[in-house]
PyMOL Python script that loads the backbone (N, CA, C, O; Angstrom):
from pymol import cmd

cmd.read_pdbstr("""\
ATOM      1  N   MET A   1     111.040 109.815  30.402  1.00  0.00           N
ATOM      2  CA  MET A   1     109.700 109.269  30.566  1.00  0.00           C
ATOM      3  C   MET A   1     109.789 108.045  31.485  1.00  0.00           C
ATOM      4  O   MET A   1     110.729 107.256  31.387  1.00  0.00           O
ATOM      5  N   ILE A   2     108.829 107.898  32.353  1.00  0.00           N
ATOM      6  CA  ILE A   2     108.735 106.742  33.249  1.00  0.00           C
ATOM      7  C   ILE A   2     107.546 105.904  32.798  1.00  0.00           C
ATOM      8  O   ILE A   2     106.488 106.446  32.477  1.00  0.00           O
ATOM      9  N   TYR A   3     107.714 104.572  32.772  1.00  0.00           N
ATOM     10  CA  TYR A   3     106.685 103.662  32.272  1.00  0.00           C
ATOM     11  C   TYR A   3     106.292 102.642  33.327  1.00  0.00           C
ATOM     12  O   TYR A   3     107.106 102.256  34.166  1.00  0.00           O
ATOM     13  N   ARG A   4     105.023 102.206  33.278  1.00  0.00           N
ATOM     14  CA  ARG A   4     104.512 101.104  34.105  1.00  0.00           C
ATOM     15  C   ARG A   4     104.237  99.933  33.159  1.00  0.00           C
ATOM     16  O   ARG A   4     103.524 100.081  32.167  1.00  0.00           O
ATOM     17  N   TYR A   5     104.807  98.778  33.473  1.00  0.00           N
ATOM     18  CA  TYR A   5     104.654  97.581  32.651  1.00  0.00           C
ATOM     19  C   TYR A   5     103.728  96.594  33.347  1.00  0.00           C
ATOM     20  O   TYR A   5     103.813  96.423  34.563  1.00  0.00           O
ATOM     21  N   THR A   6     102.832  95.932  32.588  1.00  0.00           N
ATOM     22  CA  THR A   6     102.003  94.837  33.088  1.00  0.00           C
ATOM     23  C   THR A   6     102.498  93.572  32.408  1.00  0.00           C
ATOM     24  O   THR A   6     102.552  93.493  31.181  1.00  0.00           O
ATOM     25  N   LEU A   7     102.863  92.574  33.227  1.00  0.00           N
ATOM     26  CA  LEU A   7     103.437  91.336  32.715  1.00  0.00           C
ATOM     27  C   LEU A   7     102.605  90.136  33.133  1.00  0.00           C
ATOM     28  O   LEU A   7     101.926  90.177  34.159  1.00  0.00           O
ATOM     29  N   ASP A   8     102.653  89.065  32.342  1.00  0.00           N
ATOM     30  CA  ASP A   8     102.045  87.790  32.723  1.00  0.00           C
ATOM     31  C   ASP A   8     102.875  87.221  33.866  1.00  0.00           C
ATOM     32  O   ASP A   8     104.089  87.077  33.723  1.00  0.00           O
ATOM     33  N   GLU A   9     102.257  86.895  34.990  1.00  0.00           N
ATOM     34  CA  GLU A   9     103.027  86.431  36.147  1.00  0.00           C
ATOM     35  C   GLU A   9     103.426  84.956  36.074  1.00  0.00           C
ATOM     36  O   GLU A   9     104.261  84.521  36.866  1.00  0.00           O
ATOM     37  N   SER A  10     102.857  84.170  35.150  1.00  0.00           N
ATOM     38  CA  SER A  10     103.114  82.720  35.140  1.00  0.00           C
ATOM     39  C   SER A  10     104.587  82.327  34.943  1.00  0.00           C
ATOM     40  O   SER A  10     104.994  81.315  35.515  1.00  0.00           O
ATOM     41  N   PRO A  11     105.419  83.059  34.168  1.00  0.00           N
ATOM     42  CA  PRO A  11     106.812  82.630  34.039  1.00  0.00           C
ATOM     43  C   PRO A  11     107.691  82.997  35.234  1.00  0.00           C
ATOM     44  O   PRO A  11     108.856  82.600  35.281  1.00  0.00           O
ATOM     45  N   PHE A  12     107.154  83.750  36.204  1.00  0.00           N
ATOM     46  CA  PHE A  12     107.958  84.196  37.334  1.00  0.00           C
ATOM     47  C   PHE A  12     107.886  83.204  38.485  1.00  0.00           C
ATOM     48  O   PHE A  12     106.851  82.586  38.732  1.00  0.00           O
ATOM     49  N   GLU A  13     109.011  83.064  39.184  1.00  0.00           N
ATOM     50  CA  GLU A  13     109.038  82.223  40.380  1.00  0.00           C
ATOM     51  C   GLU A  13     109.470  83.064  41.572  1.00  0.00           C
ATOM     52  O   GLU A  13     110.293  83.971  41.445  1.00  0.00           O
ATOM     53  N   ASP A  14     108.906  82.751  42.725  1.00  0.00           N
ATOM     54  CA  ASP A  14     109.179  83.473  43.962  1.00  0.00           C
ATOM     55  C   ASP A  14     110.535  83.058  44.507  1.00  0.00           C
ATOM     56  O   ASP A  14     110.818  81.864  44.604  1.00  0.00           O
ATOM     57  N   LEU A  15     111.380  84.019  44.865  1.00  0.00           N
ATOM     58  CA  LEU A  15     112.683  83.716  45.453  1.00  0.00           C
ATOM     59  C   LEU A  15     112.592  83.475  46.956  1.00  0.00           C
ATOM     60  O   LEU A  15     113.582  83.104  47.586  1.00  0.00           O
ATOM     61  N   HIS A  16     111.422  83.681  47.527  1.00  0.00           N
ATOM     62  CA  HIS A  16     111.181  83.476  48.963  1.00  0.00           C
ATOM     63  C   HIS A  16     112.168  84.255  49.819  1.00  0.00           C
ATOM     64  O   HIS A  16     112.695  83.741  50.806  1.00  0.00           O
ATOM     65  N   ASP A  17     112.411  85.497  49.431  1.00  0.00           N
ATOM     66  CA  ASP A  17     113.295  86.341  50.229  1.00  0.00           C
ATOM     67  C   ASP A  17     112.622  87.690  50.481  1.00  0.00           C
ATOM     68  O   ASP A  17     111.731  87.783  51.325  1.00  0.00           O
ATOM     69  N   ALA A  18     113.021  88.703  49.785  1.00  0.00           N
ATOM     70  CA  ALA A  18     112.503  90.052  50.021  1.00  0.00           C
ATOM     71  C   ALA A  18     111.332  90.386  49.107  1.00  0.00           C
ATOM     72  O   ALA A  18     111.146  91.546  48.739  1.00  0.00           O
ATOM     73  N   GLY A  19     110.539  89.378  48.736  1.00  0.00           N
ATOM     74  CA  GLY A  19     109.392  89.619  47.876  1.00  0.00           C
ATOM     75  C   GLY A  19     109.742  89.708  46.405  1.00  0.00           C
ATOM     76  O   GLY A  19     108.951  90.216  45.610  1.00  0.00           O
ATOM     77  N   MET A  20     110.925  89.218  46.028  1.00  0.00           N
ATOM     78  CA  MET A  20     111.349  89.283  44.628  1.00  0.00           C
ATOM     79  C   MET A  20     110.928  88.033  43.869  1.00  0.00           C
ATOM     80  O   MET A  20     110.874  86.936  44.424  1.00  0.00           O
ATOM     81  N   HIS A  21     110.630  88.226  42.580  1.00  0.00           N
ATOM     82  CA  HIS A  21     110.286  87.147  41.665  1.00  0.00           C
ATOM     83  C   HIS A  21     111.188  87.272  40.440  1.00  0.00           C
ATOM     84  O   HIS A  21     111.538  88.379  40.032  1.00  0.00           O
ATOM     85  N   VAL A  22     111.564  86.129  39.854  1.00  0.00           N
ATOM     86  CA  VAL A  22     112.426  86.144  38.664  1.00  0.00           C
ATOM     87  C   VAL A  22     111.821  85.263  37.585  1.00  0.00           C
ATOM     88  O   VAL A  22     111.044  84.351  37.868  1.00  0.00           O
ATOM     89  N   SER A  23     112.191  85.550  36.349  1.00  0.00           N
ATOM     90  CA  SER A  23     111.819  84.715  35.215  1.00  0.00           C
ATOM     91  C   SER A  23     113.101  84.307  34.512  1.00  0.00           C
ATOM     92  O   SER A  23     114.004  85.123  34.328  1.00  0.00           O
ATOM     93  N   ARG A  24     113.180  83.052  34.123  1.00  0.00           N
ATOM     94  CA  ARG A  24     114.359  82.555  33.418  1.00  0.00           C
ATOM     95  C   ARG A  24     114.161  82.614  31.906  1.00  0.00           C
ATOM     96  O   ARG A  24     114.967  82.085  31.140  1.00  0.00           O
ATOM     97  N   GLU A  25     113.067  83.271  31.486  1.00  0.00           N
ATOM     98  CA  GLU A  25     112.783  83.458  30.064  1.00  0.00           C
ATOM     99  C   GLU A  25     112.401  84.913  29.822  1.00  0.00           C
ATOM    100  O   GLU A  25     112.050  85.641  30.750  1.00  0.00           O
ATOM    101  N   VAL A  26     112.473  85.314  28.582  1.00  0.00           N
ATOM    102  CA  VAL A  26     112.072  86.673  28.215  1.00  0.00           C
ATOM    103  C   VAL A  26     110.560  86.799  28.376  1.00  0.00           C
ATOM    104  O   VAL A  26     109.813  85.932  27.923  1.00  0.00           O
ATOM    105  N   VAL A  27     110.112  87.866  29.014  1.00  0.00           N
ATOM    106  CA  VAL A  27     108.685  88.112  29.225  1.00  0.00           C
ATOM    107  C   VAL A  27     108.319  89.404  28.500  1.00  0.00           C
ATOM    108  O   VAL A  27     108.841  90.474  28.814  1.00  0.00           O
ATOM    109  N   THR A  28     107.428  89.294  27.542  1.00  0.00           N
ATOM    110  CA  THR A  28     106.964  90.457  26.790  1.00  0.00           C
ATOM    111  C   THR A  28     105.821  91.128  27.557  1.00  0.00           C
ATOM    112  O   THR A  28     104.872  90.452  27.953  1.00  0.00           O
ATOM    113  N   PRO A  29     105.894  92.437  27.770  1.00  0.00           N
ATOM    114  CA  PRO A  29     104.823  93.128  28.502  1.00  0.00           C
ATOM    115  C   PRO A  29     103.465  92.971  27.815  1.00  0.00           C
ATOM    116  O   PRO A  29     103.373  93.007  26.588  1.00  0.00           O
ATOM    117  N   ARG A  30     102.406  92.796  28.626  1.00  0.00           N
ATOM    118  CA  ARG A  30     101.046  92.771  28.102  1.00  0.00           C
ATOM    119  C   ARG A  30     100.587  94.176  27.766  1.00  0.00           C
ATOM    120  O   ARG A  30      99.803  94.386  26.841  1.00  0.00           O
ATOM    121  N   SER A  31     101.093  95.146  28.540  1.00  0.00           N
ATOM    122  CA  SER A  31     100.802  96.542  28.260  1.00  0.00           C
ATOM    123  C   SER A  31     101.913  97.405  28.845  1.00  0.00           C
ATOM    124  O   SER A  31     102.616  97.001  29.771  1.00  0.00           O
ATOM    125  N   VAL A  32     102.053  98.604  28.282  1.00  0.00           N
ATOM    126  CA  VAL A  32     103.031  99.585  28.750  1.00  0.00           C
ATOM    127  C   VAL A  32     102.302 100.923  28.826  1.00  0.00           C
ATOM    128  O   VAL A  32     101.656 101.346  27.868  1.00  0.00           O
ATOM    129  N   GLU A  33     102.414 101.580  29.975  1.00  0.00           N
ATOM    130  CA  GLU A  33     101.721 102.852  30.181  1.00  0.00           C
ATOM    131  C   GLU A  33     102.728 103.921  30.590  1.00  0.00           C
ATOM    132  O   GLU A  33     103.465 103.740  31.560  1.00  0.00           O
ATOM    133  N   ALA A  34     102.765 105.018  29.867  1.00  0.00           N
ATOM    134  CA  ALA A  34     103.608 106.145  30.256  1.00  0.00           C
ATOM    135  C   ALA A  34     102.966 106.822  31.453  1.00  0.00           C
ATOM    136  O   ALA A  34     101.795 107.198  31.395  1.00  0.00           O
ATOM    137  N   VAL A  35     103.715 106.985  32.538  1.00  0.00           N
ATOM    138  CA  VAL A  35     103.143 107.562  33.754  1.00  0.00           C
ATOM    139  C   VAL A  35     103.748 108.906  34.131  1.00  0.00           C
ATOM    140  O   VAL A  35     103.317 109.517  35.109  1.00  0.00           O
ATOM    141  N   GLY A  36     104.737 109.381  33.378  1.00  0.00           N
ATOM    142  CA  GLY A  36     105.272 110.701  33.674  1.00  0.00           C
ATOM    143  C   GLY A  36     106.628 110.926  33.053  1.00  0.00           C
ATOM    144  O   GLY A  36     107.319 109.989  32.653  1.00  0.00           O
ATOM    145  N   ALA A  37     106.985 112.174  32.984  1.00  0.00           N
ATOM    146  CA  ALA A  37     108.293 112.561  32.453  1.00  0.00           C
ATOM    147  C   ALA A  37     109.077 113.243  33.565  1.00  0.00           C
ATOM    148  O   ALA A  37     108.547 114.090  34.284  1.00  0.00           O
ATOM    149  N   ARG A  38     110.327 112.871  33.697  1.00  0.00           N
ATOM    150  CA  ARG A  38     111.199 113.466  34.713  1.00  0.00           C
ATOM    151  C   ARG A  38     112.552 113.779  34.092  1.00  0.00           C
ATOM    152  O   ARG A  38     112.980 113.117  33.146  1.00  0.00           O
ATOM    153  N   ARG A  39     113.192 114.747  34.609  1.00  0.00           N
ATOM    154  CA  ARG A  39     114.566 115.036  34.200  1.00  0.00           C
ATOM    155  C   ARG A  39     115.463 114.326  35.211  1.00  0.00           C
ATOM    156  O   ARG A  39     115.900 114.918  36.198  1.00  0.00           O
ATOM    157  N   CYS A  40     115.728 113.040  34.945  1.00  0.00           N
ATOM    158  CA  CYS A  40     116.446 112.199  35.882  1.00  0.00           C
ATOM    159  C   CYS A  40     117.475 111.348  35.148  1.00  0.00           C
ATOM    160  O   CYS A  40     117.420 111.199  33.928  1.00  0.00           O
ATOM    161  N   THR A  41     118.411 110.795  35.906  1.00  0.00           N
ATOM    162  CA  THR A  41     119.428 109.908  35.363  1.00  0.00           C
ATOM    163  C   THR A  41     119.175 108.494  35.884  1.00  0.00           C
ATOM    164  O   THR A  41     119.214 108.284  37.096  1.00  0.00           O
ATOM    165  N   PRO A  42     118.915 107.510  35.005  1.00  0.00           N
ATOM    166  CA  PRO A  42     118.694 106.141  35.465  1.00  0.00           C
ATOM    167  C   PRO A  42     119.939 105.551  36.121  1.00  0.00           C
ATOM    168  O   PRO A  42     121.053 105.760  35.641  1.00  0.00           O
ATOM    169  N   ARG A  43     119.750 104.806  37.233  1.00  0.00           N
ATOM    170  CA  ARG A  43     120.854 104.099  37.884  1.00  0.00           C
ATOM    171  C   ARG A  43     120.673 102.599  37.774  1.00  0.00           C
ATOM    172  O   ARG A  43     121.657 101.877  37.613  1.00  0.00           O
ATOM    173  N   SER A  44     119.454 102.112  37.857  1.00  0.00           N
ATOM    174  CA  SER A  44     119.169 100.687  37.696  1.00  0.00           C
ATOM    175  C   SER A  44     117.689 100.535  37.365  1.00  0.00           C
ATOM    176  O   SER A  44     116.915 101.481  37.512  1.00  0.00           O
ATOM    177  N   SER A  45     117.294  99.331  36.914  1.00  0.00           N
ATOM    178  CA  SER A  45     115.891  99.110  36.588  1.00  0.00           C
ATOM    179  C   SER A  45     115.534  97.656  36.850  1.00  0.00           C
ATOM    180  O   SER A  45     116.411  96.811  37.030  1.00  0.00           O
ATOM    181  N   GLY A  46     114.240  97.375  36.871  1.00  0.00           N
ATOM    182  CA  GLY A  46     113.785  96.009  37.079  1.00  0.00           C
ATOM    183  C   GLY A  46     112.280  95.928  37.059  1.00  0.00           C
ATOM    184  O   GLY A  46     111.598  96.912  36.771  1.00  0.00           O
ATOM    185  N   CYS A  47     111.756  94.742  37.367  1.00  0.00           N
ATOM    186  CA  CYS A  47     110.313  94.564  37.449  1.00  0.00           C
ATOM    187  C   CYS A  47     110.011  93.481  38.467  1.00  0.00           C
ATOM    188  O   CYS A  47     110.870  92.657  38.783  1.00  0.00           O
ATOM    189  N   ALA A  48     108.806  93.484  38.974  1.00  0.00           N
ATOM    190  CA  ALA A  48     108.364  92.496  39.949  1.00  0.00           C
ATOM    191  C   ALA A  48     106.939  92.087  39.617  1.00  0.00           C
ATOM    192  O   ALA A  48     106.093  92.935  39.334  1.00  0.00           O
ATOM    193  N   ALA A  49     106.674  90.786  39.653  1.00  0.00           N
ATOM    194  CA  ALA A  49     105.328  90.283  39.398  1.00  0.00           C
ATOM    195  C   ALA A  49     104.517  90.318  40.691  1.00  0.00           C
ATOM    196  O   ALA A  49     105.046  90.071  41.775  1.00  0.00           O
ATOM    197  N   LEU A  50     103.246  90.623  40.565  1.00  0.00           N
ATOM    198  CA  LEU A  50     102.332  90.667  41.694  1.00  0.00           C
ATOM    199  C   LEU A  50     101.173  89.714  41.419  1.00  0.00           C
ATOM    200  O   LEU A  50     100.934  89.356  40.266  1.00  0.00           O
ATOM    201  N   PRO A  51     100.451  89.300  42.453  1.00  0.00           N
ATOM    202  CA  PRO A  51      99.281  88.441  42.238  1.00  0.00           C
ATOM    203  C   PRO A  51      98.279  89.099  41.296  1.00  0.00           C
ATOM    204  O   PRO A  51      98.187  90.325  41.243  1.00  0.00           O
ATOM    205  N   GLY A  52      97.544  88.302  40.568  1.00  0.00           N
ATOM    206  CA  GLY A  52      96.505  88.812  39.692  1.00  0.00           C
ATOM    207  C   GLY A  52      97.014  89.298  38.344  1.00  0.00           C
ATOM    208  O   GLY A  52      96.324  90.052  37.658  1.00  0.00           O
ATOM    209  N   GLY A  53      98.211  88.877  37.956  1.00  0.00           N
ATOM    210  CA  GLY A  53      98.734  89.255  36.650  1.00  0.00           C
ATOM    211  C   GLY A  53      99.280  90.666  36.562  1.00  0.00           C
ATOM    212  O   GLY A  53      99.537  91.170  35.469  1.00  0.00           O
ATOM    213  N   ARG A  54      99.460  91.311  37.720  1.00  0.00           N
ATOM    214  CA  ARG A  54     100.008  92.669  37.723  1.00  0.00           C
ATOM    215  C   ARG A  54     101.512  92.602  37.951  1.00  0.00           C
ATOM    216  O   ARG A  54     102.033  91.596  38.433  1.00  0.00           O
ATOM    217  N   ALA A  55     102.191  93.662  37.607  1.00  0.00           N
ATOM    218  CA  ALA A  55     103.629  93.749  37.835  1.00  0.00           C
ATOM    219  C   ALA A  55     104.015  95.189  38.093  1.00  0.00           C
ATOM    220  O   ALA A  55     103.319  96.125  37.699  1.00  0.00           O
ATOM    221  N   ILE A  56     105.130  95.338  38.758  1.00  0.00           N
ATOM    222  CA  ILE A  56     105.692  96.660  38.991  1.00  0.00           C
ATOM    223  C   ILE A  56     107.014  96.720  38.245  1.00  0.00           C
ATOM    224  O   ILE A  56     107.872  95.854  38.413  1.00  0.00           O
ATOM    225  N   GLY A  57     107.169  97.734  37.432  1.00  0.00           N
ATOM    226  CA  GLY A  57     108.443  98.001  36.799  1.00  0.00           C
ATOM    227  C   GLY A  57     108.994  99.291  37.385  1.00  0.00           C
ATOM    228  O   GLY A  57     108.238 100.222  37.659  1.00  0.00           O
ATOM    229  N   TRP A  58     110.296  99.352  37.577  1.00  0.00           N
ATOM    230  CA  TRP A  58     110.865 100.554  38.159  1.00  0.00           C
ATOM    231  C   TRP A  58     112.194 100.893  37.522  1.00  0.00           C
ATOM    232  O   TRP A  58     112.881 100.043  36.956  1.00  0.00           O
ATOM    233  N   ASN A  59     112.520 102.129  37.630  1.00  0.00           N
ATOM    234  CA  ASN A  59     113.835 102.652  37.326  1.00  0.00           C
ATOM    235  C   ASN A  59     114.300 103.405  38.556  1.00  0.00           C
ATOM    236  O   ASN A  59     113.641 104.346  38.999  1.00  0.00           O
ATOM    237  N   GLU A  60     115.435 102.996  39.112  1.00  0.00           N
ATOM    238  CA  GLU A  60     116.024 103.747  40.203  1.00  0.00           C
ATOM    239  C   GLU A  60     116.736 104.935  39.564  1.00  0.00           C
ATOM    240  O   GLU A  60     117.589 104.755  38.695  1.00  0.00           O
ATOM    241  N   VAL A  61     116.396 106.128  39.984  1.00  0.00           N
ATOM    242  CA  VAL A  61     116.904 107.319  39.313  1.00  0.00           C
ATOM    243  C   VAL A  61     117.482 108.322  40.297  1.00  0.00           C
ATOM    244  O   VAL A  61     117.152 108.319  41.483  1.00  0.00           O
ATOM    245  N   SER A  62     118.339 109.169  39.787  1.00  0.00           N
ATOM    246  CA  SER A  62     118.829 110.337  40.517  1.00  0.00           C
ATOM    247  C   SER A  62     118.218 111.557  39.845  1.00  0.00           C
ATOM    248  O   SER A  62     118.438 111.796  38.657  1.00  0.00           O
ATOM    249  N   CYS A  63     117.460 112.319  40.599  1.00  0.00           N
ATOM    250  CA  CYS A  63     116.818 113.503  40.027  1.00  0.00           C
ATOM    251  C   CYS A  63     117.443 114.749  40.649  1.00  0.00           C
ATOM    252  O   CYS A  63     117.636 114.845  41.861  1.00  0.00           O
ATOM    253  N   GLY A  64     117.750 115.698  39.763  1.00  0.00           N
ATOM    254  CA  GLY A  64     118.390 116.915  40.259  1.00  0.00           C
ATOM    255  C   GLY A  64     117.521 118.112  40.110  1.00  0.00           C
ATOM    256  O   GLY A  64     117.921 119.215  40.482  1.00  0.00           O
TER     257      GLY A  64
END
""", "prot")
cmd.dss("prot")
cmd.show_as("cartoon", "prot")
cmd.util.cbc("prot")
cmd.orient("prot")
């Protein structure tokens, strides 16, 4: 299953590089939405805060 997470952007700071933001504290998602099921193998994961309180969560996967 693949999920989309919405996070509060206030704890994140801009790294001023490739558009990445980091938080030095644990951030609990405001909402989690299942967006699909895939037969894939996770390789890495992360999240990015966007303006307006939105965020992108991703899993880098290998799908066969």
